[in-house]
N, CA, C, O and the ligand as a Tripos MOL2 file, in Angstrom:
@<TRIPOS>MOLECULE
protein
  265   263    67     0     0
PROTEIN
NO_CHARGES

@<TRIPOS>ATOM
      1 N          32.8590   23.2260    7.4820 N.3       1 MET1
      2 CA         32.0270   22.0330    7.9580 C.3       1 MET1
      3 C          32.6290   20.8110    7.4240 C.2       1 MET1
      4 O          32.1560   19.7640    7.8640 O.2       1 MET1
      5 N          33.5660   20.7270    6.5730 N.am      2 ASP2
      6 CA         34.3300   19.6760    6.1450 C.3       2 ASP2
      7 C          35.0280   18.6670    7.1870 C.2       2 ASP2
      8 O          35.0890   17.4390    7.1280 O.2       2 ASP2
      9 N          35.5380   19.5500    8.1640 N.am      3 ASP3
     10 CA         36.4240   18.9580    8.9670 C.3       3 ASP3
     11 C          35.5570   18.2890   10.1250 C.2       3 ASP3
     12 O          36.1710   17.8750   11.1090 O.2       3 ASP3
     13 N          34.3830   18.1750   10.0830 N.am      4 GLU4
     14 CA         33.6320   17.6620   11.1270 C.3       4 GLU4
     15 C          32.9170   16.3990   10.5110 C.2       4 GLU4
     16 O          32.1870   16.4870    9.5240 O.2       4 GLU4
     17 N          33.2010   15.1300   11.2160 N.am      5 THR5
     18 CA         32.6950   13.9330   10.8280 C.3       5 THR5
     19 C          31.2870   13.8470   11.3320 C.2       5 THR5
     20 O          31.0180   13.8310   12.5340 O.2       5 THR5
     21 N          30.3210   13.7880   10.2890 N.am      6 PRO6
     22 CA         28.9380   13.7830   10.5720 C.3       6 PRO6
     23 C          28.6700   12.4730   11.5160 C.2       6 PRO6
     24 O          29.1850   11.4070   11.1820 O.2       6 PRO6
     25 N          27.9550   12.5430   12.5620 N.am      7 THR7
     26 CA         27.4890   11.6070   13.2330 C.3       7 THR7
     27 C          25.7740   11.2060   13.4140 C.2       7 THR7
     28 O          24.9250   12.0180   13.0470 O.2       7 THR7
     29 N          25.4940   10.2370   13.8520 N.am      8 LEU8
     30 CA         23.9600    9.8440   13.9330 C.3       8 LEU8
     31 C          24.0050    9.3690   15.3680 C.2       8 LEU8
     32 O          24.9220    8.7430   15.9000 O.2       8 LEU8
     33 N          22.7040    9.8240   15.9840 N.am      9 PRO9
     34 CA         22.5460    9.3560   17.4160 C.3       9 PRO9
     35 C          21.7860    8.0360   17.1700 C.2       9 PRO9
     36 O          20.8670    7.9520   16.3550 O.2       9 PRO9
     37 N          22.3000    6.8380   18.0540 N.am     10 ILE10
     38 CA         21.4720    5.7620   18.0540 C.3      10 ILE10
     39 C          21.1570    5.6240   19.4560 C.2      10 ILE10
     40 O          21.8970    5.6850   20.4380 O.2      10 ILE10
     41 N          19.6430    5.3820   19.3360 N.am     11 VAL11
     42 CA         18.9270    5.5360   20.4910 C.3      11 VAL11
     43 C          18.2570    3.9550   20.8630 C.2      11 VAL11
     44 O          17.5420    3.2690   20.1320 O.2      11 VAL11
     45 N          18.7370    3.6540   22.2170 N.am     12 CYS12
     46 CA         18.0930    2.3250   22.6360 C.3      12 CYS12
     47 C          17.2600    2.7520   23.8280 C.2      12 CYS12
     48 O          17.8200    3.2460   24.8060 O.2      12 CYS12
     49 N          15.7910    2.5630   23.7820 N.am     13 GLU13
     50 CA         15.0290    2.8850   24.8970 C.3      13 GLU13
     51 C          15.0820    1.7770   25.9910 C.2      13 GLU13
     52 O          14.9740    1.9970   27.1970 O.2      13 GLU13
     53 N          15.2400    0.7130   25.4870 N.am     14 THR14
     54 CA         15.5100   -0.4880   26.3720 C.3      14 THR14
     55 C          16.6170   -0.1170   27.3910 C.2      14 THR14
     56 O          16.4510   -0.1200   28.6110 O.2      14 THR14
     57 N          17.7950    0.2100   26.7320 N.am     15 CYS15
     58 CA         19.0200    0.3040   27.5180 C.3      15 CYS15
     59 C          18.9660    1.4910   28.1400 C.2      15 CYS15
     60 O          19.7270    1.6400   29.0960 O.2      15 CYS15
     61 N          18.0670    2.6080   27.7540 N.am     16 GLY16
     62 CA         18.2710    3.9990   28.2010 C.3      16 GLY16
     63 C          19.2280    4.7100   27.7280 C.2      16 GLY16
     64 O          19.5690    5.7330   28.3220 O.2      16 GLY16
     65 N          19.8790    4.2860   26.5060 N.am     17 THR17
     66 CA         21.1290    4.9320   26.2730 C.3      17 THR17
     67 C          20.9830    5.6380   24.6570 C.2      17 THR17
     68 O          20.3290    5.1500   23.7350 O.2      17 THR17
     69 N          21.7210    6.8140   24.6200 N.am     18 THR18
     70 CA         21.9540    7.3080   23.2630 C.3      18 THR18
     71 C          23.3780    7.4150   23.0560 C.2      18 THR18
     72 O          24.0780    7.8690   23.9610 O.2      18 THR18
     73 N          23.9190    7.0160   21.8740 N.am     19 THR19
     74 CA         25.2680    7.0390   21.5400 C.3      19 THR19
     75 C          25.5050    7.6400   19.9720 C.2      19 THR19
     76 O          24.7770    7.3170   19.0340 O.2      19 THR19
     77 N          26.3800    8.3490   19.8810 N.am     20 ARG20
     78 CA         26.6200    9.2330   18.5410 C.3      20 ARG20
     79 C          27.6250    8.5050   18.1030 C.2      20 ARG20
     80 O          28.6060    8.2660   18.8080 O.2      20 ARG20
     81 N          27.4820    8.0660   16.8580 N.am     21 VAL21
     82 CA         28.5260    7.2340   15.9950 C.3      21 VAL21
     83 C          28.5840    8.0710   14.6880 C.2      21 VAL21
     84 O          27.7380    8.8950   14.3380 O.2      21 VAL21
     85 N          29.6330    7.7550   14.0740 N.am     22 PRO22
     86 CA         30.1480    8.1980   12.5890 C.3      22 PRO22
     87 C          29.0140    7.5930   11.7560 C.2      22 PRO22
     88 O          28.6350    6.4450   11.9840 O.2      22 PRO22
     89 N          28.4420    8.3790   10.7490 N.am     23 LEU23
     90 CA         27.5270    8.2770    9.7260 C.3      23 LEU23
     91 C          27.5150    6.7630    9.2470 C.2      23 LEU23
     92 O          26.5360    6.0180    9.2790 O.2      23 LEU23
     93 N          28.8820    6.4300    8.7640 N.am     24 ASP24
     94 CA         29.0740    5.2380    8.1910 C.3      24 ASP24
     95 C          29.2140    4.0460    9.0120 C.2      24 ASP24
     96 O          29.3930    2.9500    8.4800 O.2      24 ASP24
     97 N          29.1370    4.1990   10.3880 N.am     25 GLU25
     98 CA         29.1140    3.0070   11.1350 C.3      25 GLU25
     99 C          27.7000    2.8570   11.9830 C.2      25 GLU25
    100 O          27.5270    2.0430   12.8890 O.2      25 GLU25
    101 N          26.8830    3.6560   11.5780 N.am     26 ALA26
    102 CA         25.4200    3.7060   12.3790 C.3      26 ALA26
    103 C          24.6920    2.4130   12.2160 C.2      26 ALA26
    104 O          24.2300    1.7840   13.1690 O.2      26 ALA26
    105 N          24.6010    2.0090   10.8530 N.am     27 ALA27
    106 CA         23.9570    0.7690   10.6500 C.3      27 ALA27
    107 C          24.5910   -0.4680   11.4930 C.2      27 ALA27
    108 O          23.9870   -1.2960   12.1750 O.2      27 ALA27
    109 N          25.7210   -0.3740   11.2960 N.am     28 GLU28
    110 CA         26.6340   -1.5400   11.8660 C.3      28 GLU28
    111 C          26.3940   -1.4440   13.3690 C.2      28 GLU28
    112 O          26.0640   -2.4700   13.9630 O.2      28 GLU28
    113 N          26.5190   -0.4070   13.9690 N.am     29 THR29
    114 CA         26.3840   -0.2090   15.4120 C.3      29 THR29
    115 C          25.0380   -0.5620   16.0050 C.2      29 THR29
    116 O          24.9960   -1.1320   17.0950 O.2      29 THR29
    117 N          23.8680   -0.2330   15.3020 N.am     30 VAL30
    118 CA         22.5890   -0.7000   15.5190 C.3      30 VAL30
    119 C          22.6140   -2.0180   15.5520 C.2      30 VAL30
    120 O          22.3090   -2.4350   16.6690 O.2      30 VAL30
    121 N          22.9190   -3.0740   14.5720 N.am     31 GLU31
    122 CA         22.8700   -4.1790   14.2880 C.3      31 GLU31
    123 C          23.6890   -4.9940   15.2370 C.2      31 GLU31
    124 O          23.2520   -6.0390   15.7200 O.2      31 GLU31
    125 N          24.8790   -4.5170   15.5060 N.am     32 ARG32
    126 CA         25.7040   -5.1980   16.5510 C.3      32 ARG32
    127 C          25.1210   -5.0660   17.9530 C.2      32 ARG32
    128 O          25.0970   -6.0420   18.7030 O.2      32 ARG32
    129 N          24.6190   -3.7920   18.3440 N.am     33 HIS33
    130 CA         24.0060   -3.6190   19.7390 C.3      33 HIS33
    131 C          22.7170   -4.5660   19.8790 C.2      33 HIS33
    132 O          22.4020   -4.9690   20.9990 O.2      33 HIS33
    133 N          22.1090   -4.8560   18.9550 N.am     34 ASN34
    134 CA         20.8420   -5.5790   18.9500 C.3      34 ASN34
    135 C          21.1590   -6.8690   18.9540 C.2      34 ASN34
    136 O          20.3430   -7.5600   19.5630 O.2      34 ASN34
    137 N          22.1640   -7.4990   18.4360 N.am     35 GLU35
    138 CA         22.4700   -8.7290   18.2350 C.3      35 GLU35
    139 C          23.1580   -9.2830   19.6030 C.2      35 GLU35
    140 O          22.9340  -10.3720   20.1310 O.2      35 GLU35
    141 N          23.9850   -8.3420   20.0170 N.am     36 ARG36
    142 CA         24.6530   -8.6250   21.3570 C.3      36 ARG36
    143 C          23.8180   -8.5180   22.7160 C.2      36 ARG36
    144 O          23.9420   -9.2900   23.6670 O.2      36 ARG36
    145 N          22.9950   -7.4880   22.6490 N.am     37 LEU37
    146 CA         22.1510   -7.2060   23.7970 C.3      37 LEU37
    147 C          20.5160   -7.5220   23.8060 C.2      37 LEU37
    148 O          19.7570   -7.5120   24.7750 O.2      37 LEU37
    149 N          20.2590   -7.7700   22.5750 N.am     38 HIS38
    150 CA         18.7760   -7.9990   22.4890 C.3      38 HIS38
    151 C          18.3560   -9.0560   21.6540 C.2      38 HIS38
    152 O          17.2930   -9.0120   21.0340 O.2      38 HIS38
    153 N          19.1340   -9.9940   21.6110 N.am     39 ASP39
    154 CA         18.9630  -11.4090   20.6810 C.3      39 ASP39
    155 C          18.4720  -11.0250   19.4240 C.2      39 ASP39
    156 O          17.5990  -11.7240   18.9120 O.2      39 ASP39
    157 N          18.9850   -9.8020   18.7110 N.am     40 GLY40
    158 CA         18.5290   -9.6110   17.3710 C.3      40 GLY40
    159 C          17.2210   -8.8980   17.2720 C.2      40 GLY40
    160 O          16.7900   -8.5170   16.1840 O.2      40 GLY40
    161 N          16.5570   -8.7060   18.4440 N.am     41 GLN41
    162 CA         15.4920   -7.7890   18.3490 C.3      41 GLN41
    163 C          15.9050   -6.3210   18.2100 C.2      41 GLN41
    164 O          16.8300   -5.7490   18.7860 O.2      41 GLN41
    165 N          14.9830   -5.8050   17.2810 N.am     42 GLU42
    166 CA         15.0920   -4.2500   16.8570 C.3      42 GLU42
    167 C          14.8470   -3.3350   18.0640 C.2      42 GLU42
    168 O          13.9000   -2.5510   18.0110 O.2      42 GLU42
    169 N          15.5280   -3.3740   19.0000 N.am     43 GLU43
    170 CA         15.3850   -2.2950   20.1580 C.3      43 GLU43
    171 C          16.1420   -0.9320   19.8240 C.2      43 GLU43
    172 O          15.5650    0.1550   19.8760 O.2      43 GLU43
    173 N          17.3370   -1.0670   19.5130 N.am     44 ALA44
    174 CA         18.0290    0.1670   19.4240 C.3      44 ALA44
    175 C          17.8770    0.6220   17.8880 C.2      44 ALA44
    176 O          17.9940   -0.2440   17.0220 O.2      44 ALA44
    177 N          17.6400    1.8480   17.5540 N.am     45 THR45
    178 CA         17.5070    2.6090   16.1330 C.3      45 THR45
    179 C          18.2860    3.6610   16.0710 C.2      45 THR45
    180 O          18.8230    4.0720   17.1000 O.2      45 THR45
    181 N          18.4840    4.2780   14.8570 N.am     46 ILE46
    182 CA         18.8130    5.4990   14.6310 C.3      46 ILE46
    183 C          17.8300    6.4120   15.1050 C.2      46 ILE46
    184 O          16.6450    6.1030   14.9830 O.2      46 ILE46
    185 N          18.1900    7.6170   15.6880 N.am     47 ASP47
    186 CA         17.2060    8.4720   16.2400 C.3      47 ASP47
    187 C          15.9710    8.6770   15.2010 C.2      47 ASP47
    188 O          16.2570    9.0890   14.0770 O.2      47 ASP47
    189 N          14.7120    8.4300   15.4980 N.am     48 PRO48
    190 CA         13.6260    8.3700   14.7250 C.3      48 PRO48
    191 C          13.3750    9.8440   14.2400 C.2      48 PRO48
    192 O          13.0490   10.1170   13.0850 O.2      48 PRO48
    193 N          13.5510   10.7240   15.1960 N.am     49 GLU49
    194 CA         13.3140   12.1080   14.6210 C.3      49 GLU49
    195 C          14.2080   12.6450   13.7230 C.2      49 GLU49
    196 O          13.8750   13.5830   12.9990 O.2      49 GLU49
    197 N          15.6290   12.0100   13.6780 N.am     50 LEU50
    198 CA         16.6980   12.4070   12.6780 C.3      50 LEU50
    199 C          16.2350   11.6920   11.3610 C.2      50 LEU50
    200 O          16.2480   12.2330   10.2550 O.2      50 LEU50
    201 N          15.8410   10.4570   11.6070 N.am     51 LEU51
    202 CA         15.4960    9.7110   10.2580 C.3      51 LEU51
    203 C          14.3780   10.3430    9.6010 C.2      51 LEU51
    204 O          14.3630   10.3420    8.3700 O.2      51 LEU51
    205 N          13.3600   10.9280   10.3040 N.am     52 ASP52
    206 CA         12.3690   11.6430    9.6450 C.3      52 ASP52
    207 C          12.8140   12.9490    8.7930 C.2      52 ASP52
    208 O          12.3270   13.2780    7.7110 O.2      52 ASP52
    209 N          13.8570   13.6370    9.5120 N.am     53 ARG53
    210 CA         14.3280   14.9050    8.9090 C.3      53 ARG53
    211 C          15.1800   14.2930    7.5890 C.2      53 ARG53
    212 O          15.1630   14.8780    6.5060 O.2      53 ARG53
    213 N          15.8420   13.1840    7.7870 N.am     54 ILE54
    214 CA         16.7420   12.7750    6.5170 C.3      54 ILE54
    215 C          15.5890   12.3720    5.3540 C.2      54 ILE54
    216 O          15.7410   12.7120    4.1800 O.2      54 ILE54
    217 N          14.5360   11.6850    5.7710 N.am     55 HIS55
    218 CA         13.6010   11.1950    4.6850 C.3      55 HIS55
    219 C          12.8560   12.5470    4.0480 C.2      55 HIS55
    220 O          12.4420   12.5190    2.8890 O.2      55 HIS55
    221 N          12.7280   13.6290    4.8150 N.am     56 ASP56
    222 CA         12.3100   14.9260    4.2880 C.3      56 ASP56
    223 C          13.2690   15.5570    3.3870 C.2      56 ASP56
    224 O          12.8820   16.1840    2.4010 O.2      56 ASP56
    225 N          14.5140   15.4190    3.6840 N.am     57 LEU57
    226 CA         15.4810   15.8850    2.7180 C.3      57 LEU57
    227 C          15.6590   15.0340    1.5050 C.2      57 LEU57
    228 O          15.8910   15.5430    0.4080 O.2      57 LEU57
    229 N          15.5540   13.7480    1.6830 N.am     58 ALA58
    230 CA         15.8830   12.8190    0.5090 C.3      58 ALA58
    231 C          14.5270   13.1900   -0.5160 C.2      58 ALA58
    232 O          14.6930   13.3690   -1.7220 O.2      58 ALA58
    233 N          13.3140   13.2690    0.0710 N.am     59 ALA59
    234 CA         12.0750   13.6120   -0.4870 C.3      59 ALA59
    235 C          12.3040   15.0280   -1.2210 C.2      59 ALA59
    236 O          11.7750   15.2700   -2.3060 O.2      59 ALA59
    237 N          13.1160   15.9240   -0.5600 N.am     60 ALA60
    238 CA         13.0350   17.1170   -1.2420 C.3      60 ALA60
    239 C          13.9500   16.9950   -2.5530 C.2      60 ALA60
    240 O          13.6590   17.5360   -3.6200 O.2      60 ALA60
    241 N          15.1130   16.2010   -2.3310 N.am     61 ASP61
    242 CA         16.0850   15.9880   -3.3520 C.3      61 ASP61
    243 C          15.3840   15.2820   -4.6140 C.2      61 ASP61
    244 O          15.6140   15.6020   -5.7800 O.2      61 ASP61
    245 N          14.5270   14.3100   -4.2220 N.am     62 MET62
    246 CA         13.8440   13.6430   -5.3370 C.3      62 MET62
    247 C          12.8960   14.5960   -6.2830 C.2      62 MET62
    248 O          12.8210   14.5150   -7.5090 O.2      62 MET62
    249 N          12.3220   15.3430   -5.5940 N.am     63 ILE63
    250 CA         11.2840   16.2780   -6.2260 C.3      63 ILE63
    251 C          11.9930   17.3130   -7.0950 C.2      63 ILE63
    252 O          11.4940   17.7770   -8.1200 O.2      63 ILE63
    253 N          13.3850   17.6940   -6.5370 N.am     64 GLU64
    254 CA         14.0380   18.5920   -7.3490 C.3      64 GLU64
    255 C          14.6040   18.0140   -8.6650 C.2      64 GLU64
    256 O          14.7500   18.6110   -9.7320 O.2      64 GLU64
    257 N          14.9110   16.6350   -8.3470 N.am     65 GLU65
    258 CA         15.8010   15.9260   -9.4320 C.3      65 GLU65
    259 C          14.6110   15.5880  -10.4550 C.2      65 GLU65
    260 O          14.8750   15.6950  -11.6520 O.2      65 GLU65
    261 N          13.5120   15.2490  -10.1320 N.am     66 ASN66
    262 CA         12.5340   15.0980  -11.0090 C.3      66 ASN66
    263 C          11.8540   16.2700  -11.7480 C.2      66 ASN66
    264 O          10.9480   16.0500  -12.5520 O.2      66 ASN66
    265 ZN         19.8740   -1.8270   24.0510 Zn       67 ZN67
@<TRIPOS>BOND
     1     1     2 1
     2     2     3 1
     3     3     4 2
     4     3     5 am
     5     5     6 1
     6     6     7 1
     7     7     8 2
     8     7     9 am
     9     9    10 1
    10    10    11 1
    11    11    12 2
    12    11    13 am
    13    13    14 1
    14    14    15 1
    15    15    16 2
    16    15    17 am
    17    17    18 1
    18    18    19 1
    19    19    20 2
    20    19    21 am
    21    21    22 1
    22    22    23 1
    23    23    24 2
    24    23    25 am
    25    25    26 1
    26    26    27 1
    27    27    28 2
    28    27    29 am
    29    29    30 1
    30    30    31 1
    31    31    32 2
    32    31    33 am
    33    33    34 1
    34    34    35 1
    35    35    36 2
    36    35    37 am
    37    37    38 1
    38    38    39 1
    39    39    40 2
    40    39    41 am
    41    41    42 1
    42    42    43 1
    43    43    44 2
    44    43    45 am
    45    45    46 1
    46    46    47 1
    47    47    48 2
    48    47    49 am
    49    49    50 1
    50    50    51 1
    51    51    52 2
    52    51    53 am
    53    53    54 1
    54    54    55 1
    55    55    56 2
    56    55    57 am
    57    57    58 1
    58    58    59 1
    59    59    60 2
    60    59    61 am
    61    61    62 1
    62    62    63 1
    63    63    64 2
    64    63    65 am
    65    65    66 1
    66    66    67 1
    67    67    68 2
    68    67    69 am
    69    69    70 1
    70    70    71 1
    71    71    72 2
    72    71    73 am
    73    73    74 1
    74    74    75 1
    75    75    76 2
    76    75    77 am
    77    77    78 1
    78    78    79 1
    79    79    80 2
    80    79    81 am
    81    81    82 1
    82    82    83 1
    83    83    84 2
    84    83    85 am
    85    85    86 1
    86    86    87 1
    87    87    88 2
    88    87    89 am
    89    89    90 1
    90    90    91 1
    91    91    92 2
    92    91    93 am
    93    93    94 1
    94    94    95 1
    95    95    96 2
    96    95    97 am
    97    97    98 1
    98    98    99 1
    99    99   100 2
   100    99   101 am
   101   101   102 1
   102   102   103 1
   103   103   104 2
   104   103   105 am
   105   105   106 1
   106   106   107 1
   107   107   108 2
   108   107   109 am
   109   109   110 1
   110   110   111 1
   111   111   112 2
   112   111   113 am
   113   113   114 1
   114   114   115 1
   115   115   116 2
   116   115   117 am
   117   117   118 1
   118   118   119 1
   119   119   120 2
   120   119   121 am
   121   121   122 1
   122   122   123 1
   123   123   124 2
   124   123   125 am
   125   125   126 1
   126   126   127 1
   127   127   128 2
   128   127   129 am
   129   129   130 1
   130   130   131 1
   131   131   132 2
   132   131   133 am
   133   133   134 1
   134   134   135 1
   135   135   136 2
   136   135   137 am
   137   137   138 1
   138   138   139 1
   139   139   140 2
   140   139   141 am
   141   141   142 1
   142   142   143 1
   143   143   144 2
   144   143   145 am
   145   145   146 1
   146   146   147 1
   147   147   148 2
   148   147   149 am
   149   149   150 1
   150   150   151 1
   151   151   152 2
   152   151   153 am
   153   153   154 1
   154   154   155 1
   155   155   156 2
   156   155   157 am
   157   157   158 1
   158   158   159 1
   159   159   160 2
   160   159   161 am
   161   161   162 1
   162   162   163 1
   163   163   164 2
   164   163   165 am
   165   165   166 1
   166   166   167 1
   167   167   168 2
   168   167   169 am
   169   169   170 1
   170   170   171 1
   171   171   172 2
   172   171   173 am
   173   173   174 1
   174   174   175 1
   175   175   176 2
   176   175   177 am
   177   177   178 1
   178   178   179 1
   179   179   180 2
   180   179   181 am
   181   181   182 1
   182   182   183 1
   183   183   184 2
   184   183   185 am
   185   185   186 1
   186   186   187 1
   187   187   188 2
   188   187   189 am
   189   189   190 1
   190   190   191 1
   191   191   192 2
   192   191   193 am
   193   193   194 1
   194   194   195 1
   195   195   196 2
   196   195   197 am
   197   197   198 1
   198   198   199 1
   199   199   200 2
   200   199   201 am
   201   201   202 1
   202   202   203 1
   203   203   204 2
   204   203   205 am
   205   205   206 1
   206   206   207 1
   207   207   208 2
   208   207   209 am
   209   209   210 1
   210   210   211 1
   211   211   212 2
   212   211   213 am
   213   213   214 1
   214   214   215 1
   215   215   216 2
   216   215   217 am
   217   217   218 1
   218   218   219 1
   219   219   220 2
   220   219   221 am
   221   221   222 1
   222   222   223 1
   223   223   224 2
   224   223   225 am
   225   225   226 1
   226   226   227 1
   227   227   228 2
   228   227   229 am
   229   229   230 1
   230   230   231 1
   231   231   232 2
   232   231   233 am
   233   233   234 1
   234   234   235 1
   235   235   236 2
   236   235   237 am
   237   237   238 1
   238   238   239 1
   239   239   240 2
   240   239   241 am
   241   241   242 1
   242   242   243 1
   243   243   244 2
   244   243   245 am
   245   245   246 1
   246   246   247 1
   247   247   248 2
   248   247   249 am
   249   249   250 1
   250   250   251 1
   251   251   252 2
   252   251   253 am
   253   253   254 1
   254   254   255 1
   255   255   256 2
   256   255   257 am
   257   257   258 1
   258   258   259 1
   259   259   260 2
   260   259   261 am
   261   261   262 1
   262   262   263 1
   263   263   264 2
@<TRIPOS>SUBSTRUCTURE
     1 MET1         2 RESIDUE 1 A MET
     2 ASP2         6 RESIDUE 1 A ASP
     3 ASP3        10 RESIDUE 1 A ASP
     4 GLU4        14 RESIDUE 1 A GLU
     5 THR5        18 RESIDUE 1 A THR
     6 PRO6        22 RESIDUE 1 A PRO
     7 THR7        26 RESIDUE 1 A THR
     8 LEU8        30 RESIDUE 1 A LEU
     9 PRO9        34 RESIDUE 1 A PRO
    10 ILE10       38 RESIDUE 1 A ILE
    11 VAL11       42 RESIDUE 1 A VAL
    12 CYS12       46 RESIDUE 1 A CYS
    13 GLU13       50 RESIDUE 1 A GLU
    14 THR14       54 RESIDUE 1 A THR
    15 CYS15       58 RESIDUE 1 A CYS
    16 GLY16       62 RESIDUE 1 A GLY
    17 THR17       66 RESIDUE 1 A THR
    18 THR18       70 RESIDUE 1 A THR
    19 THR19       74 RESIDUE 1 A THR
    20 ARG20       78 RESIDUE 1 A ARG
    21 VAL21       82 RESIDUE 1 A VAL
    22 PRO22       86 RESIDUE 1 A PRO
    23 LEU23       90 RESIDUE 1 A LEU
    24 ASP24       94 RESIDUE 1 A ASP
    25 GLU25       98 RESIDUE 1 A GLU
    26 ALA26      102 RESIDUE 1 A ALA
    27 ALA27      106 RESIDUE 1 A ALA
    28 GLU28      110 RESIDUE 1 A GLU
    29 THR29      114 RESIDUE 1 A THR
    30 VAL30      118 RESIDUE 1 A VAL
    31 GLU31      122 RESIDUE 1 A GLU
    32 ARG32      126 RESIDUE 1 A ARG
    33 HIS33      130 RESIDUE 1 A HIS
    34 ASN34      134 RESIDUE 1 A ASN
    35 GLU35      138 RESIDUE 1 A GLU
    36 ARG36      142 RESIDUE 1 A ARG
    37 LEU37      146 RESIDUE 1 A LEU
    38 HIS38      150 RESIDUE 1 A HIS
    39 ASP39      154 RESIDUE 1 A ASP
    40 GLY40      158 RESIDUE 1 A GLY
    41 GLN41      162 RESIDUE 1 A GLN
    42 GLU42      166 RESIDUE 1 A GLU
    43 GLU43      170 RESIDUE 1 A GLU
    44 ALA44      174 RESIDUE 1 A ALA
    45 THR45      178 RESIDUE 1 A THR
    46 ILE46      182 RESIDUE 1 A ILE
    47 ASP47      186 RESIDUE 1 A ASP
    48 PRO48      190 RESIDUE 1 A PRO
    49 GLU49      194 RESIDUE 1 A GLU
    50 LEU50      198 RESIDUE 1 A LEU
    51 LEU51      202 RESIDUE 1 A LEU
    52 ASP52      206 RESIDUE 1 A ASP
    53 ARG53      210 RESIDUE 1 A ARG
    54 ILE54      214 RESIDUE 1 A ILE
    55 HIS55      218 RESIDUE 1 A HIS
    56 ASP56      222 RESIDUE 1 A ASP
    57 LEU57      226 RESIDUE 1 A LEU
    58 ALA58      230 RESIDUE 1 A ALA
    59 ALA59      234 RESIDUE 1 A ALA
    60 ALA60      238 RESIDUE 1 A ALA
    61 ASP61      242 RESIDUE 1 A ASP
    62 MET62      246 RESIDUE 1 A MET
    63 ILE63      250 RESIDUE 1 A ILE
    64 GLU64      254 RESIDUE 1 A GLU
    65 GLU65      258 RESIDUE 1 A GLU
    66 ASN66      262 RESIDUE 1 A ASN
    67 ZN67       265 GROUP 0 **** ****
């Protein structure tokens, strides 16, 4: 699993596009997309379903550490 770069899907419903980008470029990609194509409006986001899952994982981590 280490040889696989983790990617996140960036979803823009306004453009009707989904783009997978490396994890560490996701925030920047969203920001750049919205600035260039949507005048800084938050149209593109990291896949909300995936974010939910990450939040669940993070919450589980916190419970374990506390
Ligand atoms: Zn867009």
